[in-house]
C-alpha positions in Angstrom: 0.1 0.2 0.0 2.8 2.3 1.0 4.4 1.8 -2.7 1.2 2.3 -4.4 0.6 5.6 -2.3 4.2 6.8 -3.1 3.6 6.2 -7.0 1.4 9.5 -6.8 3.7 11.6 -5.1 6.0 11.3 -8.1 4.3 13.7 -10.6 3.8 16.2 -8.3 7.8 16.1 -7.4 8.2 16.4 -11.4 6.1 19.5 -11.4 8.4 20.9 -8.4 11.4 20.1 -10.1 10.0 21.9 -13.1 9.4 24.9 -11.0 12.5 24.9 -9.6 14.5 24.4 -13.0 12.3 27.9 -14.0 12.6 30.1 -11.3 16.8 28.9 -11.3 17.1 29.5 -14.9 15.3 32.9 -14.8 17.7 34.3 -12.2 20.8 32.9 -14.0 19.9 34.0 -17.7 17.8 37.1 -16.8 19.0 38.1 -13.8 15.6 38.3 -12.3 15.4 38.6 -8.5 13.7 35.5 -6.4 10.2 36.4 -6.6 10.3 38.3 -10.3 11.9 34.5 -11.4 9.0 33.0 -9.2 6.2 35.1 -11.3 7.8 34.3 -14.4 7.9 30.7 -14.0 4.4 30.4 -13.2 3.1 32.4 -16.0 5.1 30.4 -18.4 4.4 26.6 -17.3 0.8 27.6 -17.1 0.8 29.4 -20.3 -1.5 32.3 -19.0 0.0 35.0 -21.1 0.7 37.7 -19.2 3.5 40.3 -19.9 7.2 39.6 -18.8 8.2 41.5 -15.8 11.0 42.7 -18.3 12.5 42.1 -22.0 13.8 38.8 -22.2 17.2 38.5 -24.0 17.8 36.1 -26.6 19.1 33.5 -24.4 16.0 34.3 -22.1 13.3 33.5 -25.0 15.4 30.1 -25.8 15.3 29.0 -22.0 11.5 30.0 -21.9 10.5 28.0 -25.1 12.3 24.8 -23.6 10.4 25.8 -20.0 7.1 25.8 -21.8 7.8 22.5 -24.1 8.8 21.0 -20.7 5.7 22.1 -19.0 3.4 20.5 -21.7 4.9 17.3 -21.0 5.1 17.4 -17.1 1.3 18.5 -16.8 0.4 15.5 -19.7 2.2 13.1 -17.3 0.6 14.5 -14.3 -2.9 14.2 -15.6 -2.3 10.9 -16.8 -1.1 9.8 -13.6 -3.8 11.0 -11.3 -6.5 9.7 -13.9 -4.8 6.4 -13.9 -4.8 6.4 -10.0 -8.5 7.3 -9.3 -9.5 5.1 -12.4 -7.4 1.9 -11.3 -9.0 2.1 -7.8 -5.9 3.2 -5.8 -7.9 6.3 -4.7 -10.6 4.5 -3.4 -8.2 1.8 -1.8 -6.0 4.8 0.0 -9.7 5.8 1.7 -10.2 2.5 2.7 -7.1 1.9 4.0 -7.3 5.3 5.9 -10.4 4.3 7.6 -9.6 0.7 8.0 -6.1 1.8 10.0 -8.4 4.6 12.4 -10.6 1.8 13.3 -7.8 -0.7 14.0 -6.2 2.3 15.9 -9.2 2.6 18.3 -9.4 -1.3 19.3 -8.6 -2.6 22.7 -8.8 -6.0 23.8 -9.3 -7.3 20.5 -8.2 -10.4 18.5 -5.8 -10.6 15.9 -5.7 -13.2 13.5 -2.8 -14.2 11.0 -3.2 -16.2 7.8 -7.3 -16.6 6.5 -6.9 -19.6 4.6 -8.8 -22.7 5.4 -8.2 -22.5 9.2 -8.1 -18.8 9.7 -11.4 -18.5 7.8 -13.4 -20.9 10.2 -11.9 -19.1 13.3 -12.7 -15.5 12.0 -16.5 -16.7 11.4 -16.4 -18.2 15.0 -15.3 -15.2 16.4 -17.3 -12.6 14.6 -20.7 -15.0 15.6 -19.5 -14.6 19.1 -19.3 -10.6 19.0 -15.3 -10.8 19.4 -13.5 -7.6 17.5 -11.1 -9.1 15.2 -8.3 -7.7 13.1 -7.0 -10.0 10.2 -3.6 -9.8 9.0 -3.1 -11.2 5.3 -0.2 -10.8 2.5 -2.2 -12.4 -0.2 -3.1 -10.0 -2.9 -6.3 -12.0 -4.1 -7.5 -12.1 -0.2 -6.9 -8.6 0.2 -9.3 -7.6 -2.9 -12.2 -9.8 -1.4 -11.6 -8.1 2.1 -11.9 -4.7 0.2 -15.0 -6.0 -1.5 -16.5 -7.2 1.6 -15.6 -3.8 3.3 -16.9 -4.7 6.8 -13.5 -6.8 7.6 -10.5 -4.9 9.7 -7.3 -6.1 8.1 -3.9 -5.6 7.5 -2.1 -6.2 4.2 1.5 -7.2 5.1 3.6 -10.3 6.5 2.9 -11.0 9.9 6.2 -12.2 11.2 7.3 -8.2 10.6 7.2 -6.2 14.1 5.6 -3.1 12.2 2.6 -5.2 10.5 1.5 -6.7 14.0 1.9 -3.2 15.5 -0.3 -1.8 12.9 -2.9 -4.6 13.5 -2.7 -3.2 17.5 -0.6 -5.8 18.8 -0.1 -3.8 22.0 -3.4 -3.4 23.1 -5.0 -7.2 21.9 -6.4 -9.7 24.1 -5.6 -12.8 22.1 -3.6 -13.5 18.8 -4.4 -16.6 16.4 -1.6 -17.6 14.1 -3.3 -20.0 11.4 -0.4 -19.8 8.6 0.4 -23.1 6.7 4.1 -23.2 7.8 5.0 -23.9 11.1 8.1 -21.8 10.8 5.8 -18.8 10.1 3.9 -19.3 12.9 6.8 -19.6 15.0 8.2 -16.1 14.0 4.7 -14.5 14.9 4.6 -15.9 18.2 8.2 -14.5 19.0 7.4 -11.4 17.6 3.9 -10.8 19.1 5.5 -12.0 22.7 8.1 -9.3 22.7 5.5 -6.6 21.6 3.0 -7.8 24.3 4.2 -10.2 27.1 0.6 -10.8 28.4 -1.2 -11.3 25.4 -3.0 -14.9 24.8 -1.6 -16.8 22.1 -3.1 -19.7 19.9 -0.9 -21.6 17.0 -1.8 -23.7 14.2 0.8 -26.7 13.9 1.2 -29.3 10.9 4.3 -31.3 12.2 4.2 -33.3 15.5 7.5 -31.9 16.8 6.5 -28.1 16.5 4.3 -28.3 19.6 7.3 -28.3 21.7 9.0 -25.6 19.8 5.9 -23.4 19.7 5.0 -23.9 23.4 8.8 -23.3 24.2 8.3 -19.6 22.4 5.3 -18.3 24.2 2.3 -20.1 22.7 -0.7 -20.8 25.0 -2.3 -23.3 23.1 -1.3 -25.5 20.0 -3.8 -26.5 17.8 -3.1 -29.4 15.0 -6.2 -29.4 12.7 -5.4 -32.9 11.2 -5.1 -34.4 14.4 -8.2 -32.9 15.9 -10.1 -33.6 12.9 -9.3 -37.3 12.5 -9.6 -37.9 16.5 -13.2 -35.9 16.0 -14.6 -38.5 13.2 -13.2 -41.6 15.1 -14.9 -40.3 18.3 -18.2 -40.1 15.9 -18.2 -43.6 15.7 -17.1 -44.9 19.1 -19.5 -42.2 20.8 -21.5 -40.5 18.7 -24.1 -39.2 20.9 -21.4 -38.1 23.4 -19.8 -35.9 20.7 -22.8 -34.5 19.3 -23.6 -33.5 22.2 -20.5 -31.8 23.0 -21.0 -29.9 19.8 -24.3 -28.5 20.4 -22.9 -27.3 23.9 -19.9 -25.7 21.9 -21.9 -23.6 19.6 -21.2 -26.0 16.7 -25.2 -26.8 16.1 -28.1 -24.5 15.6 -29.5 -25.3 19.1 -29.5 -22.7 21.7 -27.7 -23.7 24.5 -24.2 -23.5 25.3 -21.4 -23.5 27.9 -20.1 -19.7 28.9 -17.4 -18.8 31.1 -17.7 -16.1 33.2 -14.8 -14.7 35.3 -15.5 -14.0 38.9 -13.2 -10.5 38.9 -16.0 -9.3 37.0 -18.8 -9.9 39.7 -19.5 -7.4 42.0 -17.4 -7.4 45.2 -20.4 -8.6 47.7 -20.2 -11.6 45.3 -16.4 -12.5 46.2 -16.2 -15.4 48.8 -19.6 -16.4 48.1 -20.4 -20.1 47.5 -22.2 -21.3 44.6 -25.0 -21.8 46.6 -25.6 -18.5 47.5 -25.6 -17.7 44.3 -28.2 -19.9 43.5 -28.0 -19.7 39.8 -30.5 -22.5 38.9 -33.3 -21.1 41.0 -32.6 -17.4 39.8 -31.8 -17.7 35.9 -32.6 -21.3 35.2 -28.9 -22.1 34.0 -26.2 -24.6 35.8 -22.7 -24.3 36.9 -21.1 -27.3 35.2 -17.4 -26.4 35.9 -15.0 -24.2 37.8 -11.4 -23.0 37.8 -9.4 -22.1 40.2 -7.0 -19.3 40.7 -4.5 -21.2 40.5 -5.5 -22.9 36.9 -7.1 -26.2 38.1 -10.0 -27.4 36.5 -13.0 -28.7 38.8 -16.0 -30.5 37.1 -19.3 -30.4 38.5 -18.2 -28.4 41.5 -20.0 -29.0 44.7 -22.1 -26.1 46.0 -20.0 -25.1 48.9 -17.2 -24.2 46.3 -16.3 -20.4 47.0 -16.1 -17.7 44.3 -12.9 -16.5 44.8 -10.8 -13.5 42.8 -9.2 -14.9 39.5 -11.4 -18.0 39.4 -14.0 -18.8 36.8 -17.5 -20.3 36.4 -18.4 -22.3 33.6 -22.3 -22.0 33.1 -24.4 -24.1 30.7 -27.9 -23.0 29.3 -29.8 -20.9 26.6 -28.5 -17.5 25.4 -31.1 -15.8 27.5 -30.7 -17.6 30.6 -27.1 -16.4 30.5 -27.6 -13.1 29.4 -30.0 -12.5 32.0 -27.9 -14.0 34.6 -24.7 -11.8 33.3 -26.9 -8.7 33.5 -28.2 -9.0 36.5 -25.3 -10.3 38.7 -23.0 -7.5 37.1 -25.4 -4.9 37.6 
C-alpha cells in the first residue's frame, strides 16, 4: 500500500522540479530576483499569457521555449497519472486503508488473526459470531481484494512475521492472537514477534508437524492446535461415542441449538459476590442455568463443583444454559 501511495507523489515531484528549474533559469539567465523569477516561471508553465517582468534576451527566450515545452509534457504526465490513480481504484484503496487503520487504532482487547486460509477463515467466522472484535493480518493479494469488496472486515496487509505489521494490527492493545499460517516456521516467528510486543497476550497457534508443538510452546504459545489430528480424532469419536460427540458439539456452539457453555470471570462480579458459595449465588433458581465447571485461581479445573465451592478472585465459572438465561444472569449479577 505504501508503494502505491508513493507512486502518486512522483508527478508532483516532477512539477516541483520543473518550477525549480524555471526559477533558477530566470535568475541566472535574466538576472531576475527571486520573486520575479517565481512570477515568470508560473505564467510560463501555466501559459496564461501575461507580460514579462522585463524584456527577455535571446538566451531568455530560448530558455522560455524549452520551459514551455517541458511544462506541456509534465502536466500531461501528471494528468495521466492522476486519472490512472482514480480509475484503477487506488484512490478508493487509499481511503479504505485510512478508514480501516483509524478503526484499528481505536480497538482494545481485540483478537488478531494471522492467516485467512481454510482454518483462519473458520476461526474468523466463529469469532465474529461470538461478538469478538477481530483484525486479520494477510499478505495474499487475492484475499485482500476480497476484504476490500466485503468492506466490513478490519485487516492489515502485510507479513505477520514483521513487527511493524503486528503493531499496525494493534498488538500492544490486543487480548489474543491466533496464528493460522500454513508453515510452522512462520507461525513460530509470529509468536516470537507477538510475545516481544505484548508479554501478556494469549497466543493460539496452528501446527502441522508433531515436533512443532514443543517448539511453539517454548516460544510462548498458550495453546497449540493441530487441525489434522483434531479432525481425525473427532471423526473417530463419532464412531466410538457418536451421541457424546454430538452433545458436546451442541454445547460448544457448533449446532443451531440455543444451548451452550459460557465462562464467567469471578473478577467481573460485584465485590459482594466474592467469597460467596455457588449455593448462595443460586444460579439454577434465579436464572434456570447450571454451573457445570469451575476453574480455580491456580488454574485447576473442577468438574461439577459442589455447592460449597467459593467464588474467589481469579477464578472462573462455566455456566450451561440458553443464550437468554446466560445473558439475564450476566446482566443481573454484574449490575
